[in-house]
N, C-alpha and C positions, 0 to 999 in steps of 0.2 A: 413529223418530225423528220427533217432531213439529217441523214447520218453519213454522207459521203460527199467526195470533191470529184469532180470529173473533167478530164481534158480529152479532146479530139486530136490524134496525131495526123500529120501529113502523110506518113508511110502507111502502106497496106500490109507490110510484111511483118509476121509476129516476131521472128528473130531479130529483126532490126529494131522493133518496138521494144523488145525485152532489153536488148543490149543498151538502149537509150535510158530506159527507165533506170537500170541498175546503175549506170553512170551518174544520172540525176540524183538518185538517192544517196549514193557515195559521196557526192560532192556536198551534201548536206549531213554527213556523218552517220548514214544508215547503211548497215550491211544486210545482206539477204540471208537470213537463217533457214527458210524453207521455200520449197518450190513444188507446188501442187499442180499437175497438168490435169485439170478436170476433164477436158475432152477426151485424153487418152484413157483416163479412169473409168469414165462412163462407157466408152467403148469396150474396154476390156471386161468390166464387171457386168454391164447390162446390155452389151451390143447396141448401144445408143449412139447415134451420130448427132454431133452438135457443133456449133461455131467453135473456133479457138477460143479457149478461156484458161487462163493460168492465173494462179493465185501466189503472190510472193509474199512472204512473212519478213517484214522490214523491221530492223531493230536498231535504235541507237543506244547503245550501251549505257552512257551517263543518263539519258532520260528515262531508260528502263529502271536503272537503280534508284533514281528518285522516286519514280512512282512506286516501286517495291517498298521503299522506306516509308512511304506514306500509307500504303495499304498492301498487305502481303497477298491479299486476294485479287489483286489487280492482274496478276498472271493469267487470269481467265480471259482478259481483254488484250493481251500481248501475244505475239508481236503485232504490229500495225500491218494490217492486210492490205495489199495493193494488188489490184486486179488489172490484168492485161487482156482485153478480150476484143474480138472482132465483133463490129456492129454494121453490118451490111457490107460496104466497100471501104470501111474505115476501121482504124484501131482506136479503141478508147482505153484510157488509164483512168481508174478510180481508186481512191484512197479513202480508208475511214477517217471520218472527222474526229481527231483526238478529243474534242471536247465532249463527245459521246461518253468518255470516261467519267467525266465530271457530273453529267447529267445522270448516268445510271448509278453512280455510287452516292452521290449528294455530297462528296468529301471536297469541302473547299480547298484542302491541302494539295489536291491534285491540280487546281487550277494553273498555277504557274507552269507545271510540267506540260499540261496540255496546250497552253498557249505557246510555248517554245516549240513542242512537237508540231503544232498547227503551221507555225512560221516556216519551220523547216520543210514540211511537206508542201506547203503552199509555193515555197521557192523552188523545190524539185518539179512540181507541176508546171509552174511558170516557165521553168528552163525548157520543159518538153513542148510547150506550145509556142515557144519564141520561134520567129521565121528563121 
């Protein structure tokens, strides 16, 4: 089962990539609620070195509200995680497929929310991969 969407960015700089991702998400009505620097955390806690890896917790409040009205437990799957990470000499952006909410819960009421979230995330990812 595929649960993510991925685009490769032209930039090789993490800060540039994160700024572009934040703009693309904002253009689609998403704000970033959380930011987890996995690289720094693993270095600090385990003295483990790994490639640049950042998790952004993105939220579109109207969509989150609709999802929570359909299923109060859906908060377990919110916010939408977007990963910005190094892959060799490129940066990748990966977003969780919102359709996963419907698949995991089996609730048809979440279908329209997932469809709109998918369209918005796809538009953000497309903006990132545009020349």
